[in-house]
C-alpha positions in Angstrom: 52.1 -3.0 -15.3 52.0 -6.1 -12.4 49.3 -5.6 -10.0 48.6 -6.9 -6.6 46.0 -9.9 -6.0 44.3 -7.2 -4.1 43.6 -4.8 -7.5 42.7 -7.8 -8.9 40.6 -8.9 -6.6 38.6 -6.0 -6.5 38.3 -6.1 -10.6 36.6 -9.1 -10.3 34.3 -8.2 -7.9 33.5 -4.9 -9.9 32.6 -6.8 -12.3 30.6 -9.5 -10.7 28.6 -6.1 -8.9 29.3 -6.8 -5.4 31.1 -3.7 -4.7 29.0 -1.9 -2.2 29.5 2.7 -3.2 32.8 3.7 -1.7 34.6 1.0 -4.4 32.7 1.0 -7.2 33.9 5.3 -7.2 37.6 4.0 -6.4 37.4 1.1 -9.5 35.4 3.9 -11.9 38.2 6.5 -10.5 41.1 4.0 -11.0 39.7 2.6 -15.0 39.6 6.6 -15.6 43.2 7.2 -14.7 44.1 3.9 -15.4 44.3 2.3 -19.1 45.5 -1.0 -18.5 43.6 -1.4 -15.0 40.6 -0.8 -17.2 41.4 -3.7 -19.6 41.7 -5.7 -16.6 37.9 -5.3 -15.8 36.9 -5.9 -19.0 38.6 -9.3 -19.0 37.1 -9.9 -16.4 33.8 -9.2 -17.3 34.8 -10.8 -20.9 35.3 -14.3 -18.2 32.2 -13.8 -15.9 29.6 -12.8 -18.7 30.3 -15.9 -20.0 29.3 -18.0 -17.5 26.5 -15.8 -16.9 24.9 -17.3 -20.9 25.4 -21.0 -19.3 22.5 -20.3 -16.7 19.6 -20.7 -18.5 16.0 -19.4 -17.5 13.4 -21.2 -15.4 9.7 -20.7 -15.6 7.6 -21.3 -12.4 5.1 -23.6 -12.7 1.8 -23.3 -13.8 -0.4 -24.1 -10.8 2.4 -21.8 -8.6 -0.1 -19.0 -8.0 -2.9 -21.3 -7.6 -1.0 -23.1 -4.6 0.0 -19.2 -3.4 -3.4 -18.3 -3.8 -5.1 -21.2 -1.6 -2.2 -21.3 1.0 -2.7 -17.8 2.1 -7.0 -18.4 1.3 -7.2 -16.4 -1.6 -9.8 -18.0 -4.3 -11.3 -16.6 -7.6 -14.8 -18.2 -6.2 -17.5 -15.5 -4.9 -18.1 -16.8 -1.3 -21.9 -17.3 0.5 -23.6 -14.6 2.4 -23.9 -15.2 5.8 -28.1 -14.9 7.1 -27.9 -13.8 10.3 -31.6 -14.6 11.8 -33.3 -11.5 13.3 -35.2 -12.6 16.9 -39.2 -11.9 16.3 -40.1 -8.5 18.5 -41.9 -9.8 21.4 -45.9 -9.7 21.3 -47.7 -6.6 22.1 -48.6 -6.7 26.0 -52.2 -5.7 25.8 -52.9 -8.1 22.4 -52.2 -11.4 24.8 -54.1 -9.5 27.8 -57.6 -8.9 25.3 -57.0 -12.5 24.2 -56.8 -14.2 27.8 -59.5 -12.1 28.5 -62.1 -13.7 25.3 -60.5 -17.0 26.8 -62.1 -16.5 30.0 -64.9 -14.8 29.3 -65.5 -18.4 26.9 -65.2 -20.8 29.8 -68.4 -20.2 31.5 -70.5 -20.4 28.3 -69.2 -23.9 28.0 -69.8 -25.3 31.4 -72.5 -27.9 31.4 -75.6 -26.2 32.5 -77.3 -27.6 35.9 -80.6 -29.5 35.1 -83.9 -27.3 36.0 -85.8 -29.0 39.1 -88.4 -31.0 37.1 -92.0 -30.5 37.5 -94.7 -33.0 37.8 -97.5 -31.8 35.3 -95.7 -29.0 32.2 -93.4 -31.7 30.2 -93.7 -29.4 27.2 -92.7 -26.3 28.9 -89.6 -28.4 30.1 -88.5 -29.2 26.6 -89.1 -25.8 25.5 -87.1 -24.2 28.0 -84.4 -27.0 27.4 -84.3 -25.6 23.5 -84.0 -21.8 24.7 -80.8 -22.7 27.2 -79.2 -24.4 24.4 -80.1 -21.7 22.0 -78.5 -19.1 24.6 -75.4 -21.8 25.0 -74.9 -21.5 21.5 -75.1 -18.2 21.1 -73.1 -17.4 23.9 -69.8 -19.4 22.8 -70.4 -18.4 19.0 -70.1 -14.3 20.2 -66.9 -15.7 22.4 -65.3 -17.5 19.3 -66.1 -14.2 17.5 -64.4 -11.6 20.1 -61.5 -14.2 19.7 -61.3 -13.7 15.6 -61.4 -10.5 16.1 -58.6 -10.1 18.6 -56.4 -12.3 16.2 -57.6 -10.2 13.4 -56.6 -7.0 15.4 -53.4 -8.7 16.4 -52.9 -8.9 12.8 -53.4 -5.8 11.1 -51.3 -4.1 13.6 -48.0 -6.2 13.6 -48.2 -9.1 10.7 -44.6 -10.3 11.2 -46.0 -11.3 14.8 -48.5 -14.3 13.7 -46.9 -15.5 10.2 -49.0 -18.5 10.0 -52.4 -16.5 9.5 -51.2 -14.8 6.2 -48.8 -12.4 7.6 -45.0 -11.3 6.2 -42.2 -14.0 7.1 -39.9 -11.2 9.9 -37.0 -10.1 8.3 -33.6 -11.0 8.3 -30.3 -9.6 8.0 -27.7 -10.2 4.8 -24.3 -9.5 5.9 -22.4 -9.5 2.7 -19.0 -10.0 3.1 -16.5 -8.9 0.5 -13.1 -10.2 -0.6 -10.1 -8.9 -0.1 -8.7 -7.0 -2.6 -5.3 -7.7 -4.4 -2.6 -5.1 -3.7 -2.0 -3.8 -7.0 1.9 -4.5 -8.3 4.8 -2.2 -7.5 5.8 0.2 -10.1 9.2 -1.4 -11.7 11.4 2.5 -12.3 13.9 2.2 -14.1 17.3 3.3 -13.7 19.3 7.2 -14.2 21.8 7.8 -15.5 25.0 8.5 -13.1 27.9 10.8 -14.4 30.7 11.1 -12.1 33.7 13.8 -12.2 37.8 13.3 -11.1 38.0 16.9 -9.4 42.3 17.4 -10.6 45.3 19.7 -9.7 47.9 20.4 -12.0 49.9 17.6 -9.9 47.3 15.2 -10.7 45.4 12.5 -8.8 42.4 13.5 -7.9 41.7 15.5 -5.3 38.1 15.5 -5.5 35.3 12.9 -6.9 31.7 14.7 -8.3 28.9 12.1 -8.6 25.3 13.6 -10.0 22.4 11.7 -10.2 20.6 12.2 -13.7 17.0 11.9 -12.4 17.0 14.3 -9.3 20.6 16.4 -10.6 21.6 15.7 -6.5 24.8 15.4 -6.1 27.8 13.9 -3.9 31.4 15.1 -3.0 33.4 13.2 -2.0 37.3 14.3 -0.3 39.6 11.7 -1.8 43.3 13.3 -2.1 42.7 17.1 -1.3 44.9 18.0 1.5 44.1 19.9 4.4 44.3 23.9 4.2 44.3 26.5 6.8 41.7 26.3 9.1 40.6 29.7 8.4 39.9 29.1 4.7 37.5 26.7 2.8 37.7 24.5 -0.4 34.4 25.6 -2.4 32.7 24.6 -5.4 32.0 26.5 -8.5 29.8 25.0 -11.9 30.9 27.3 -14.9 29.6 27.2 -18.6 28.6 29.5 -21.7 25.2 29.0 -21.1 25.4 30.7 -17.5 27.8 33.6 -19.6 30.7 32.0 -17.8 29.8 33.5 -14.7 30.6 30.7 -11.7 28.0 29.7 -9.8 28.6 28.6 -6.2 27.6 24.7 -5.3 28.6 25.2 -1.4 31.6 24.5 0.7 32.8 21.2 0.7 35.8 19.2 2.1 34.9 19.9 5.9 34.1 15.9 6.0 35.0 13.2 3.7 31.4 13.4 2.0 29.5 15.9 1.0 25.3 15.9 -0.9 23.6 18.4 -2.1 20.8 19.3 -4.3 22.0 22.7 -5.6 22.3 21.2 -8.6 18.0 21.1 -9.4 17.6 24.7 -10.5 19.5 24.2 -13.0 19.1 22.8 -17.1 20.2 19.3 -17.2 22.4 20.4 -20.4 24.5 22.5 -17.8 24.3 20.1 -15.6 25.8 17.5 -17.9 28.0 19.7 -20.3 29.6 21.8 -17.0 33.3 22.9 -15.6 33.3 22.1 -12.4 36.0 23.9 -10.2 37.6 23.8 -6.4 39.2 27.1 -5.6 40.4 28.0 -1.7 38.3 30.6 -0.2 37.7 33.0 3.3 35.7 30.4 6.3 32.5 29.7 4.5 33.0 30.5 1.8 33.1 33.6 -0.6 30.9 36.2 1.0 29.7 38.0 -2.5 29.1 34.7 -4.9 32.1 35.1 -7.0 35.5 33.2 -6.4 38.6 35.3 -5.0 41.2 33.0 -5.9 42.0 30.8 -9.0 40.9 27.3 -9.3 42.9 24.5 -8.0 40.8 21.4 -9.0 39.2 21.0 -12.2 36.6 18.3 -14.0 33.6 17.7 -16.2 31.4 14.9 -15.6 31.4 11.6 -17.4 28.7 9.4 -17.8 29.0 6.3 -16.4 26.3 3.7 -16.1 23.5 5.0 -19.0 19.9 5.4 -17.6 19.4 2.5 -19.8 21.7 -0.7 -20.3 23.1 -1.7 -23.1 21.3 -3.9 -25.3 18.0 -2.2 -24.6 16.1 0.5 -26.4 15.9 3.8 -24.6 
């Protein structure tokens, strides 16, 4: 059978994997119904597979990751902690006032005393008076110094951090800890799920609907391809038939009102029932069967076939 250039190009793009979902479904339908066209697709897969084997794998240089980490500012070395000095609290006003008053009391004591008036006939008395005044000055100075020392001791006892030079503890410092930015966990790679397709055909041949089922979620999509329009007072309705369901058809809803219908009704059935069951389409009244049972003979029927395996060929399950 001769094929057009568009059909040959479609087969080649299918082998390359550049078609969208609708075009892939069209090619798979043609492969299922036309063995010669399937041979054309397989021939393209054989030719293009050789090109894939001619391309060797390229390993990135080992220093690439270090360059990436350096570019984004991420290094493995811990960062030094940032030390922020704390401003010491002001000295209490009352303590400063006590020190100032003690110094003021010391000033008049340290000033030179005026010499006593001279006497004509008592030199021994003058010398004794001078010694007494000197002793008094020394005693007053010692008293003032003691007062200053007591004030400093009081400051040290009340606030040790105010006078670190006198044996007090140094003021505490705040250490700001900088935590490194955590490296995000790699995104897990999910294994592809199996895909199943059923061509729902009538007695005259040619698919009327294409049923696609996802093997993991068991969600299904029905695409209207060749089904003719029917009376507006009627609707196409899809059914699941299985001997595991006592051959009692289970409705999967009304279809054919639009080009695509997506449902989740198969998620409630066992995988064996979904994969081995028979899918049929009947013509029911508007809105579908009122009692959950078909009221006419099936006009289109088909079974699922696996088109995309859960594990690619050549890999163990």
